[in-house]
VOGU-3710 file (C-alpha; in Angstrom, 3 decimals, decimal comma):
1> mkddatelet> -37,235/-25,599/-49,672  -33,377/-25,748/-48,915  -32,528/-25,849/-52,659  -34,855/-23,459/-53,675  -33,092/-20,809/-50,937  -29,086/-21,385/-52,173  -30,969/-20,954/-56,028  -32,450/-17,562/-54,645  -28,844/-16,585/-53,335  -27,155/-18,101/-55,822
11> sqvgtavkaa> -29,009/-16,063/-58,132  -28,510/-12,763/-56,183  -24,770/-12,976/-55,756  -24,356/-13,383/-59,673  -26,383/-9,829/-60,444  -24,256/-8,778/-58,026  -20,635/-9,524/-59,666  -22,356/-8,720/-63,133  -23,393/-5,317/-61,931  -19,328/-5,065/-60,707
21> esntgdgpsa> -18,483/-5,972/-64,015  -20,869/-3,494/-65,511  -20,436/-0,758/-63,301  -15,837/-1,332/-63,982  -15,710/-1,571/-67,260  -14,385/-5,135/-66,658  -16,856/-7,683/-67,623  -16,297/-10,283/-70,444  -17,863/-7,639/-72,715  -15,132/-4,922/-71,810
31> tgstsaptas> -12,222/-7,097/-71,964  -12,780/-10,309/-72,948  -12,082/-11,335/-69,408  -14,665/-13,400/-66,656  -12,781/-11,856/-63,544  -14,214/-9,004/-61,830  -12,808/-6,418/-59,242  -12,713/-7,854/-55,596  -12,641/-5,827/-52,480  -8,836/-5,007/-52,720
41> ghagaatsps> -9,785/-3,531/-55,962  -7,708/-5,930/-58,217  -9,349/-8,420/-60,329  -9,920/-11,743/-59,230  -7,735/-14,371/-59,634  -8,275/-17,085/-62,724  -7,857/-19,768/-59,463  -9,946/-18,137/-56,965  -13,798/-19,820/-57,258  -16,419/-17,221/-58,297
51> pvtiaagerf> -19,820/-16,976/-55,970  -21,827/-18,419/-58,957  -19,933/-21,530/-59,335  -20,275/-23,276/-56,026  -22,503/-26,299/-55,674  -26,795/-25,910/-54,818  -26,500/-27,489/-51,355  -23,627/-25,694/-50,146  -23,668/-23,080/-47,945  -21,774/-19,994/-48,121
61> rapsrlvgaq> -21,466/-16,475/-47,349  -23,129/-14,172/-50,043  -21,914/-10,607/-50,214  -24,921/-8,397/-48,589  -24,358/-4,891/-50,822  -22,157/-3,045/-53,509  -20,812/0,181/-52,951  -18,983/2,603/-54,230  -19,171/1,829/-58,136  -19,060/4,899/-60,637
71> skiesgrall> -21,129/4,673/-63,297  -19,392/5,365/-66,905  -19,169/9,540/-67,653  -20,511/9,839/-71,393  -20,709/13,589/-71,415  -17,881/15,786/-72,669  -18,976/18,526/-71,072  -18,823/16,815/-67,499  -15,219/16,011/-68,549  -14,540/19,507/-69,077
81> lltalslllc> -15,947/21,186/-65,862  -13,933/18,152/-63,993  -10,837/18,621/-65,558  -11,284/22,310/-65,197  -11,963/21,937/-61,030  -8,513/20,120/-60,897  -6,757/22,947/-63,056  -8,295/25,222/-60,415  -7,093/23,430/-57,591  -3,489/22,640/-59,013
91> clifpdigww> -3,599/26,650/-59,404  -3,590/26,892/-55,661  -1,548/24,810/-53,877  1,668/26,328/-55,412  3,014/30,008/-54,690  1,998/33,113/-55,096  -0,777/31,570/-53,223  0,416/28,525/-51,579  -2,715/26,390/-50,013  -0,877/23,598/-49,668
101> playvalvpw> -3,440/21,098/-48,453  -5,083/21,604/-51,572  -2,833/19,372/-53,056  -3,827/15,860/-51,347  -7,367/16,599/-53,384  -6,335/18,547/-56,535  -5,467/15,349/-59,118  -9,024/13,603/-57,843  -11,455/15,182/-60,372  -9,023/14,196/-63,499
111> lvavctarra> -8,353/10,646/-62,209  -12,329/10,169/-61,833  -12,499/11,760/-65,234  -9,344/9,438/-66,675  -10,619/6,194/-64,862  -14,726/6,539/-65,879  -14,980/8,148/-69,256  -16,333/6,467/-71,827  -14,675/7,945/-74,493  -11,043/7,513/-74,193
121> klvyftslll> -9,919/10,116/-76,632  -12,030/12,610/-75,014  -10,102/11,602/-72,047  -6,780/12,181/-73,525  -7,659/15,555/-75,217  -8,949/16,773/-71,815  -5,718/16,032/-70,247  -4,013/18,118/-72,624  -5,794/21,272/-72,197  -5,394/20,271/-68,112
131> glgyflinir> -1,686/20,138/-68,663  -1,756/22,902/-70,618  -3,275/24,721/-68,609  -0,949/23,884/-65,465  2,170/25,118/-67,327  0,132/28,465/-68,392  -0,768/29,106/-65,780  2,264/28,268/-62,907  5,067/29,465/-65,335  3,491/32,832/-66,887
141> wlipvtlpgy> 6,368/34,441/-65,207  8,217/33,450/-68,334  6,374/35,704/-70,760  8,465/38,706/-70,083  11,204/36,950/-71,080  10,540/34,935/-74,019  6,356/34,873/-75,057  7,174/32,224/-78,148  9,344/29,945/-75,913  6,678/30,488/-73,157
151> falcfyyavf> 3,746/29,093/-75,319  6,513/26,006/-76,821  7,718/24,855/-73,624  4,272/24,913/-71,997  2,653/22,537/-74,994  5,922/20,663/-74,797  5,400/19,983/-70,974  1,596/19,279/-71,146  2,347/16,112/-73,473  3,172/14,518/-70,148
161> fplaawpirh> -0,873/14,628/-68,391  -2,423/12,784/-71,553  0,869/10,378/-71,043  0,139/9,953/-67,158  -3,828/9,517/-67,987  -3,207/6,437/-70,779  -1,309/3,542/-68,719  -3,656/4,731/-64,677  -7,089/4,655/-67,048  -5,299/1,285/-68,986
171> myqrhgvsva> -4,480/-0,438/-65,425  -7,831/0,350/-63,822  -10,399/-0,160/-66,686  -8,678/-3,303/-67,904  -7,156/-5,132/-64,804  -9,266/-3,510/-61,893  -6,109/-2,067/-60,076  -6,022/0,338/-57,361  -5,823/4,065/-58,786  -4,117/4,907/-55,207
181> ltapivwvat> -1,107/2,206/-56,897  -1,378/3,014/-60,117  -1,429/6,936/-60,035  1,562/7,987/-57,776  3,606/5,679/-59,750  2,532/6,788/-63,431  2,652/10,849/-61,754  5,882/10,421/-60,409  7,426/9,014/-63,935  6,267/11,125/-65,641
191> eylrsigpla> 7,474/14,302/-63,740  11,027/12,392/-63,432  11,161/12,389/-67,282  10,374/15,812/-67,854  12,916/16,561/-65,355  15,739/14,917/-67,253  17,328/15,814/-70,841  18,516/19,316/-72,403  14,534/20,198/-71,650  14,731/19,278/-68,283
201> fpwllighsq> 12,084/20,959/-66,052  12,021/19,812/-62,523  9,648/22,790/-62,193  6,315/22,587/-60,456  6,414/18,962/-59,097  3,814/18,403/-57,193  5,784/17,753/-54,002  6,942/20,922/-53,972  3,831/22,265/-52,660  4,480/21,008/-49,645
211> yqfltliqis> 8,114/22,740/-49,259  5,998/23,831/-45,955  5,055/20,889/-44,802  8,480/20,003/-42,986  7,479/16,398/-41,588  6,410/15,016/-44,787  9,276/16,531/-46,812  11,873/14,437/-44,652  11,239/11,830/-47,103  13,184/13,208/-49,559
221> dlvgaygvsf> 16,633/11,985/-48,275  15,096/8,508/-48,897  13,796/9,207/-52,251  13,879/12,846/-53,402  11,572/15,630/-54,038  9,637/12,661/-56,277  8,877/10,497/-53,280  6,672/13,514/-51,596  5,105/13,786/-55,089  4,275/9,890/-55,097
231> lvvmvsgwit> 2,664/10,323/-51,091  0,188/13,257/-52,842  -0,394/11,957/-55,356  -1,323/8,184/-54,115  -3,715/10,327/-51,642  -5,670/11,568/-54,527  -5,796/8,276/-55,999  -7,276/6,632/-52,476  -10,044/9,172/-52,467  -10,734/8,674/-56,129
241> dlliqpiliw> -10,554/4,559/-55,080  -13,468/5,493/-52,981  -15,339/7,557/-55,758  -15,360/5,243/-58,357  -14,250/1,615/-56,832  -16,949/-1,093/-56,275  -16,344/-2,177/-52,648  -17,929/-5,717/-51,687  -18,808/-5,853/-48,023  -18,670/-9,359/-47,039
251> rsdqatrlpl> -21,124/-11,136/-44,384  -18,515/-12,468/-42,273  -17,058/-13,250/-38,428  -14,175/-11,574/-39,949  -13,677/-8,244/-40,048  -14,560/-6,056/-43,500  -11,692/-6,701/-45,484  -9,961/-3,196/-46,589  -8,883/-2,420/-50,373  -4,951/-2,912/-50,753
261> gtlttltlvl> -4,620/0,651/-52,088  -6,355/1,600/-48,371  -3,795/-0,136/-46,968  -0,831/0,680/-48,699  -1,819/4,385/-48,705  -2,229/4,662/-44,706  1,261/2,609/-44,130  3,054/4,712/-46,008  1,512/7,948/-44,923  2,158/7,087/-41,290
271> galiygsaqs> 5,398/5,871/-42,078  6,423/9,044/-43,305  4,825/11,390/-40,577  6,926/8,891/-38,119  10,245/9,156/-40,533  9,858/12,769/-40,564  8,983/13,510/-36,842  12,450/11,756/-36,565  14,632/13,107/-39,128  13,446/16,482/-39,199
281> srryfvpgpk> 15,190/17,105/-35,752  18,093/20,090/-34,992  20,350/17,081/-32,982  22,066/16,105/-36,108  23,090/20,338/-36,660  26,319/21,717/-36,111  27,588/25,233/-35,994  29,105/26,373/-39,167  30,355/29,753/-40,635  28,676/33,059/-40,184
291> isivqhdfpl> 27,298/33,839/-43,792  26,047/37,189/-44,960  23,563/37,367/-47,689  23,044/40,259/-49,824  20,099/40,869/-52,169  19,207/43,962/-54,397  16,306/45,038/-56,549  17,437/45,404/-59,820  14,400/44,009/-62,237  15,886/42,977/-65,878
301> yvdleqaart> 14,482/43,830/-68,791  14,390/42,358/-72,942  13,501/45,983/-73,607  16,659/47,737/-73,912  15,404/51,088/-73,448  13,980/49,885/-69,950  16,356/47,986/-69,257  19,023/51,249/-70,211  17,045/53,510/-67,564  19,039/52,045/-64,712
311> sqdsilqgyl> 22,995/52,152/-65,160  25,333/50,226/-64,589  27,218/52,320/-62,311  24,064/52,675/-59,876  23,910/48,765/-59,991  27,641/48,456/-58,837  27,607/51,475/-56,493  24,194/49,670/-54,579  25,496/46,487/-54,315  28,646/47,906/-53,095
321> eltrqaaetr> 26,898/49,924/-50,462  25,093/46,738/-49,265  28,437/44,710/-49,112  29,991/47,295/-46,908  27,037/46,743/-44,131  27,586/43,435/-44,184  31,249/43,301/-43,920  30,731/45,506/-40,770  28,668/42,246/-39,058  32,369/40,592/-39,042
331> sdlillpeaa> 30,717/37,733/-40,861  33,308/34,942/-42,166  31,874/35,036/-45,782  29,777/38,061/-47,984  27,459/35,993/-51,129  26,692/37,985/-53,787  24,187/37,204/-56,564  24,523/35,681/-59,640  25,850/37,855/-62,454  25,080/40,813/-60,134
341> mygsintqfi> 27,192/43,396/-62,088  27,767/43,716/-65,843  31,312/42,753/-67,389  33,422/39,718/-67,269  35,550/39,800/-64,079  38,559/36,424/-64,841  41,893/37,552/-65,294  42,539/36,354/-68,998  39,919/38,866/-70,013  40,775/41,916/-67,570
351> eatpddlaem> 44,499/41,114/-68,888  43,530/40,822/-72,500  45,369/43,140/-75,342  43,593/46,002/-77,139  44,246/43,405/-80,643  42,439/40,628/-78,614  39,643/42,851/-77,623  38,709/43,927/-80,864  38,654/40,072/-81,916  37,067/39,123/-79,563
361> qrrrypptyq> 34,368/41,778/-79,951  34,329/41,180/-83,951  33,503/37,380/-83,484  30,864/37,879/-80,388  28,989/41,736/-80,826  27,559/42,645/-84,561  29,163/45,834/-86,640  26,780/47,819/-85,169  28,528/47,594/-81,727  30,752/51,091/-80,874
371> dgfllwlqgh> 34,343/50,422/-81,670  36,228/49,990/-78,528  33,168/48,190/-76,494  34,632/45,481/-75,083  37,651/47,986/-74,565  35,133/50,003/-71,988  33,761/46,755/-71,090  37,365/45,917/-69,625  37,582/49,102/-68,028  34,497/48,357/-65,959
381> srrvrdsfqa> 35,252/45,057/-65,303  38,580/45,951/-63,842  36,472/48,510/-61,745  34,054/45,923/-60,314  36,287/43,481/-59,244  39,270/46,197/-57,823  35,919/47,714/-55,869  34,698/44,281/-54,090  38,629/42,997/-53,986  39,003/46,560/-52,129
391> iadasgvpiv> 36,349/45,660/-49,319  37,609/42,241/-48,713  40,969/43,215/-48,110  39,949/46,432/-45,134  37,288/43,713/-43,682  39,085/40,475/-44,014  35,754/39,279/-45,282  36,047/36,887/-48,319  33,072/37,244/-50,778  31,552/35,170/-53,398
401> lgssamewkp> 30,429/37,395/-56,492  28,508/36,587/-59,557  29,664/37,950/-62,868  30,517/36,526/-66,331  33,803/34,993/-67,733  35,189/35,526/-71,450  38,559/34,020/-73,020  39,690/33,994/-76,309  41,017/30,898/-77,777  42,772/31,278/-80,626
411> taipprvday> 44,349/28,081/-81,058  41,120/25,955/-80,835  39,549/24,395/-83,663  37,898/26,730/-84,624  39,421/29,669/-83,088  36,090/30,886/-81,031  35,331/32,788/-78,059  34,125/31,084/-74,903  31,949/32,793/-72,152  30,711/31,048/-68,966
421> nsafllmpge> 28,383/32,590/-66,185  30,849/31,973/-62,920  31,027/32,572/-59,656  34,403/34,006/-58,198  36,297/33,810/-54,905  37,798/36,663/-53,635  40,416/36,146/-50,944  41,390/38,936/-48,536  45,610/39,850/-49,521  44,427/38,944/-52,839
431> kkpvarydki> 45,230/40,578/-56,335  43,048/38,449/-58,257  40,040/35,579/-57,446  41,535/32,557/-55,957  38,427/30,336/-57,855  36,089/30,045/-60,460  33,512/28,439/-61,020  31,566/28,043/-64,208  28,151/26,853/-64,615  27,758/23,927/-65,705
441> hlvlfgeyvp> 24,073/23,112/-66,509  22,761/26,123/-69,312  19,290/26,878/-70,023  18,247/26,543/-73,710  17,534/29,395/-75,039  18,149/31,143/-72,187  21,700/30,969/-71,845  22,653/29,042/-75,212  21,733/28,080/-78,273  22,233/24,566/-80,046
451> frfshrwlye> 24,211/23,587/-82,760  26,685/26,509/-82,264  29,622/24,420/-83,548  28,169/20,882/-85,084  25,544/22,797/-87,389  26,031/26,368/-87,877  23,651/27,160/-90,459  20,664/25,697/-88,132  22,133/27,100/-85,095  22,440/30,775/-87,221
461> wlngitpwgr> 18,696/30,333/-87,765  17,633/29,435/-84,039  20,248/32,389/-82,567  18,172/34,947/-85,289  14,800/34,204/-83,647  16,311/35,019/-79,920  15,465/38,727/-78,715  19,136/39,350/-78,506  20,491/36,986/-81,425  18,153/39,377/-83,616
471> mgieyslspg> 20,539/41,894/-82,882  23,394/40,043/-83,942  25,297/39,199/-80,785  26,249/35,948/-80,550  25,152/35,445/-76,542  25,576/31,524/-76,535  27,587/30,872/-73,022  30,145/27,530/-72,800  29,388/25,113/-70,235  31,336/24,641/-67,647
481> sqytvfefpa> 33,347/21,283/-66,882  34,412/20,861/-63,290  32,267/21,033/-60,162  34,887/23,545/-58,522  34,596/24,011/-54,605  35,340/27,297/-53,079  37,588/26,713/-49,304  37,547/29,737/-47,380  38,692/30,192/-43,242  36,231/31,029/-40,631
491> asqegrryra> 37,373/33,753/-38,473  34,503/33,277/-35,836  35,660/29,409/-35,505  39,189/30,355/-35,352  40,101/29,722/-38,714  38,525/26,526/-39,563  38,602/25,929/-43,522  35,090/24,846/-44,904  34,530/23,513/-48,325  31,341/25,690/-50,096
501> atpicyeeii> 29,828/24,812/-53,783  28,372/27,393/-55,328  25,110/25,921/-57,797  23,969/28,912/-59,926  20,278/29,955/-60,840  18,673/27,532/-62,356  21,074/24,445/-60,903  19,725/24,471/-58,234  16,562/23,241/-59,189  18,529/20,083/-60,690
511> pyitrdfvrg> 18,808/17,628/-58,066  21,478/16,097/-59,510  23,625/19,058/-59,644  23,670/19,024/-55,939  23,965/15,631/-56,073  26,956/15,856/-57,230  28,506/18,568/-55,671  27,676/16,770/-52,170  28,835/13,430/-53,109  32,312/14,403/-55,000
521> dqadadrkni> 33,973/12,318/-57,215  33,501/8,825/-55,119  30,222/7,866/-54,818  30,490/5,593/-52,017  32,323/8,569/-49,567  31,992/8,401/-46,293  32,050/12,232/-45,719  30,619/14,680/-47,262  32,694/16,519/-50,586  31,152/20,056/-49,225
531> dlllsisndg> 29,712/21,916/-45,716  27,407/23,873/-47,119  25,935/25,302/-50,690  26,166/28,778/-51,892  23,518/29,280/-54,243  23,431/32,076/-56,471  20,824/33,351/-58,870  19,558/37,124/-60,638  15,524/36,174/-61,384  15,303/39,728/-62,026
541> wflhsaeleq> 14,085/38,737/-65,000  10,800/37,865/-63,698  9,825/41,089/-62,456  8,934/40,004/-58,948  6,182/37,120/-59,539  5,648/33,614/-58,471  8,695/32,298/-59,780  10,758/33,551/-56,523  8,804/31,439/-54,421  8,662/28,650/-56,829
551> hlagavfrav> 12,277/28,832/-57,125  12,819/29,158/-53,595  10,326/25,776/-52,923  12,829/24,331/-55,154  16,281/24,758/-53,389  14,251/23,717/-49,899  14,326/19,936/-51,134  17,870/20,261/-52,434  18,465/20,743/-48,548  16,992/18,101/-47,463
561> enriaiarsv> 17,554/15,515/-50,097  21,631/15,919/-49,088  21,172/17,549/-45,501  23,019/20,325/-46,241  22,602/24,003/-45,673  22,030/26,515/-48,221  22,810/30,195/-48,152  20,646/32,099/-51,270  21,917/35,389/-52,739  19,588/36,402/-55,008
571> ntgasaiihp> 18,540/39,305/-56,963  15,472/40,716/-56,514  14,662/38,125/-53,898  14,038/35,459/-52,483  17,139/35,468/-50,513  17,289/33,371/-47,459  19,100/30,372/-45,438  18,042/27,186/-45,954  19,002/24,653/-43,096  18,997/20,461/-43,269
581> ngkihdrvsf> 15,520/19,838/-42,570  14,631/22,208/-45,075  13,183/24,991/-42,623  13,797/28,410/-44,334  14,935/31,623/-41,849  16,368/34,625/-41,817  15,274/35,750/-44,762  15,983/38,997/-46,188  13,168/41,546/-46,065  12,736/45,321/-45,820
591> ptnrlqavdn> 13,094/46,749/-42,647  10,189/47,426/-40,484  12,198/50,559/-38,607  12,333/52,379/-41,891  8,363/52,374/-42,525  7,717/56,358/-42,052  10,961/56,846/-44,335  9,928/55,249/-47,401  6,232/56,811/-46,434  7,900/60,034/-46,552
601> lagsmnrlhe> 9,680/58,848/-49,928  5,912/57,928/-51,508  4,795/61,401/-50,727  7,472/63,315/-52,502  7,384/60,720/-55,569  3,261/61,718/-55,674  4,128/65,309/-55,478  6,771/64,849/-58,717  4,028/62,946/-60,039  1,516/65,960/-59,751
611> fllrlhelve> 4,529/68,208/-61,214  4,916/66,296/-64,015  0,929/66,279/-65,146  1,278/69,890/-65,086  4,728/70,180/-66,922  2,906/67,998/-69,821  0,444/70,224/-70,269  2,508/73,137/-70,926  4,947/71,457/-73,466  4,116/73,700/-76,324
621> lpekytplrq> 4,681/76,681/-74,064  8,196/77,200/-73,676  7,915/80,354/-71,630  5,669/78,490/-68,799  7,832/74,738/-69,117  10,935/75,620/-68,577  10,868/77,489/-65,231  8,274/74,333/-64,118  11,289/71,899/-65,632  13,859/73,618/-63,149
631> evgrfvamdi> 11,793/73,643/-60,612  11,498/69,872/-61,121  14,769/69,217/-61,865  15,791/70,990/-58,155  12,950/68,751/-56,262  14,551/65,826/-57,835  18,034/66,218/-56,912  17,159/67,841/-53,428  13,896/66,542/-52,075  13,909/63,027/-54,143
641> rkdlqelgne> 17,869/62,577/-52,933  17,021/63,426/-49,219  14,432/61,000/-48,660  16,322/58,367/-50,589  19,319/58,894/-48,204  17,338/58,975/-44,936  16,162/55,389/-46,669  19,782/54,557/-47,241  22,428/55,143/-49,536  21,265/51,663/-51,133
651> ylfiaerler> 18,440/53,241/-52,269  20,117/56,255/-54,163  20,059/54,372/-57,675  16,124/56,055/-57,602  17,809/59,419/-57,406  20,401/58,920/-59,615  17,766/57,441/-62,709  15,476/60,206/-62,087  18,088/62,960/-62,042  19,419/61,372/-65,330
661> mtvslgginp> 16,072/61,631/-67,055  15,387/65,027/-65,997  18,014/66,177/-68,058  16,184/65,120/-70,912  13,312/67,052/-70,405  15,056/69,974/-71,751  14,034/69,167/-75,636  14,323/71,698/-78,519  10,702/70,751/-79,589  7,658/69,880/-78,189
671> eqraravadl> 7,261/66,077/-79,767  10,741/65,900/-78,127  9,360/67,607/-74,408  6,469/65,509/-74,279  8,419/61,999/-74,736  10,653/63,299/-72,069  7,651/64,326/-69,854  5,762/61,219/-70,502  8,794/58,382/-70,535  9,554/59,871/-66,746
681> ksqvehdldt> 6,132/59,913/-65,490  6,177/56,635/-66,262  8,969/55,682/-64,147  7,810/57,475/-61,478  4,378/55,481/-61,372  6,617/52,482/-61,247  8,369/53,552/-58,691  5,594/54,177/-56,774  4,538/50,799/-57,696  8,102/49,537/-56,466
691> ierwkskpht> 7,618/51,149/-52,977  4,212/49,756/-52,338  5,435/46,124/-53,428  8,096/46,629/-50,864  5,923/47,415/-48,463  3,636/44,263/-49,166  6,512/41,999/-50,335  8,874/43,030/-48,157  10,861/39,553/-49,214  11,874/41,493/-52,480
701> apgfrtsqiq> 12,761/44,803/-50,929  17,521/45,423/-51,062  19,081/44,478/-47,728  21,258/41,765/-46,284  21,027/39,249/-43,531  24,127/37,748/-41,744  23,274/34,235/-39,794  25,552/31,221/-38,809  24,940/28,276/-40,900  24,123/25,102/-39,392
711> cdpritlytr> 25,464/22,220/-41,082  24,550/18,461/-40,653  27,523/15,849/-41,230  25,206/12,597/-42,484  25,311/11,167/-45,701  21,940/10,314/-47,104  20,469/7,475/-49,108  19,728/9,861/-51,560  23,152/11,319/-51,777  24,466/7,679/-52,852
721> wgdwfaqgtv> 22,185/6,824/-54,491  20,603/9,471/-56,456  16,782/9,360/-58,802  16,625/5,135/-57,579  13,246/5,483/-56,550  11,879/8,253/-59,586  13,908/5,530/-62,123  12,088/2,363/-60,835  8,557/4,292/-61,196  9,614/5,008/-64,566
731> allgmmlldw> 10,272/0,852/-65,193  7,006/-0,108/-63,795  5,197/2,443/-66,191  6,738/0,706/-69,465  5,102/-2,663/-67,933  2,012/-1,210/-67,923  2,671/0,148/-71,686  4,402/-2,886/-72,421  1,237/-4,486/-70,647  -1,404/-2,440/-73,026
741> flrriwrart> 0,840/-3,326/-76,351  0,773/-6,794/-75,687  -3,156/-6,766/-75,453  -3,171/-4,980/-78,331  -1,442/-7,375/-80,433  -3,087/-10,333/-78,274  -6,607/-8,187/-79,271  -5,863/-7,985/-83,105  -4,895/-11,694/-83,623  -8,287/-12,398/-81,453
751> hhrhrevvad> -9,674/-10,569/-84,108  -8,015/-11,743/-86,972  -9,087/-15,365/-85,689  -12,554/-14,589/-85,431  -12,449/-13,479/-89,083  -11,505/-16,229/-90,531  -13,813/-18,578/-88,376  -16,854/-16,302/-90,141  -15,193/-16,576/-93,482  -14,428/-20,977/-92,928
761> a> -18,200/-21,111/-91,868
//
């Protein structure tokens, strides 16, 4: 009877193990291996005795049950539904929605599909669809700038999703490795790979969704933003394990064995939270200089007609007004956005001769441009620089101003005109900028077209398909070559001097730019090369979309990675101060004490809209049209302007724009009058939408904030070692793919030998 009972128990064990092999795809029929997943989630080692090999008559503890095993998914519709669910969750975790807790489950449906689907090709196809949706939806703000570029970039970055699915599926199905271990490694590796090179796009890292979770993101000073992505995906992988991994629960005097993935996940997450609780403290902060950040609201348009509605003089006057107000707060420095005003304010351009300007115009602009265009631009640029220099002189406050630089290099081979996206430091009492930083990391096609000097024919073709290149403009910028540091005295601290770096726009998202600024020339320096970052950007191209908050989210990680304070000045927002622990504060916002004034303005704009509706009906009747047109002109010049003055002089650009457009109402024929009325009505509707946006999204309104920066003298591991963690995951990814290739080779040789044996028989 004892032998019969032992034989029965042995049979039950064999049945359970075979079930585990069948459900995970790791049985001999799937891989040619006799190993089966154990309670740790890994395949059993070859040296471990299988329960079925225990000799009859020997007493042992058999498994009581098998739980959590997931059957293979056969249905293509089920795969699409799982992928669609992950896509929906991934669209909810990033700004503007920002439901960041969902990030911990966002990839779970997709990971379940990747690991358990029967057909590999369908897995990779649905993964590609997930990648396409991920980028098409989350960076749709790129559409107004370049629709072809938007689709091209989304297709390119989508490829990284099936690339991630490949090793995750392989390691689970062929080795039974916990998804909590493989998924974060592979995901971070692919995030890093798409963040380097000429098409670098470290945007929408899944860790960026956690930018408001200050405790968790403190690990960025060790492993960068990629480390936060690692933990988020690890939790998703652990949940996936609970859904699909077979777990053998043993009868034993000892406690139930936990999967290795669970232990690793709990250890790392708890460790990160404990570390973050200690590192997020303000006890390391040292009071720094007072910085004023200036923000206006001038959207930018590819459409030249739309862009021309707001004059350069209006833009200049708007920024000058805000700068004067900021200077009255007696701050130590005033920061304005990237390319805030049109022009090139470098000394070489402003002092260029008319002959040099003519040669520069010939090389950079098409013949359709009016003769003397650069001569006009030189005068405008001189006015811009002198106006801000006058404020610096009168207030005694240094100013950092974003603008362009243009240089004629007749001795270069070949002779050329170089243009730069630059930041300038204006010091009180000086006649010209004392320092200039030229943007180093330029945006492909946005700021330069490749092959400009190496393959001219290819460059001209590529330049011709861009919005500005089609007009014959050679708009490509040249990259800067030096990490120039701005040094200025802080009057609020008895003239103590501070060193600041000025990353421009997209450079704030590129981790190595900030790190190189902070580290300086010596990689092992014991002190930081700078005290703070003065980040400037012009996000007006993206029309108040989710891009503004997504950009801010990426900036938070630069602060934590290097324990550096950031002052951000951004046209259209989001301008703010960021502490070295990643806390966002002192955001520029529409003042609540002006809500009544903006309501009055909205009422006047609605009356103007009613005037225009009546005016449109009278374009065929000059005797009635003319008196009403004159009334519209008086209403704009008096009532609208008065309401805007009550709101603030920085808002007068709206009145100036409307006044110019009312002049066009006096057309000589009905068609011209109808077109002018339609344009003005469209602009009024746009302005009404803008007024409502200032109330619903106050962080996009014009304004400024003055705040004392908090500095942190600590040198972080990330500043010293950079992306060592992400690079390590790339090495592990390479090992996984090498394992896949070796197994393919081994299987091919095995099949070949089997055929030879069959042929010989």
